[in-house]
C-alpha positions, 0 to 999 in steps of 0.5 A: 499499500505504501507505494500506492500512497507515496510512489516517490518514497518522500514521505515518512510513515508518520506523514502518511498515517496522518493523511490517512487519519485526516481522510478518516480511513484510519481512526485518530490516535488512541482509537482502535479499529482492527478492520480499518487498520487491517485494510488501510495499514501501510503494509496492507496488500492492494489487489489488481487495480485496487480491486479490494477497495470500493470506488469511495475508498479509492476516492478517499485514497486519492485525497489521502495522496493529495494531502500527503503531497501537501498539494496547494490546490485540490479539485473535488468533483461530485457526480451526484445528480 
């Protein structure tokens, strides 16, 4: 999973975990959620084309990458009618 979130390898584990927590994929410090930690830990396995993640989870992971990169501009588009 780490390569998917930080392909350049420039972020620390703490920075990546912080981005996961800010996107609500991992619980905040002090809270334990075994299911989320198993699915979104830095060493979890990613299936082909992210097949083990829902479309919404993939969107949240994309937001997580943008936060981890400290992007100045993030464009969010909702396709809900």
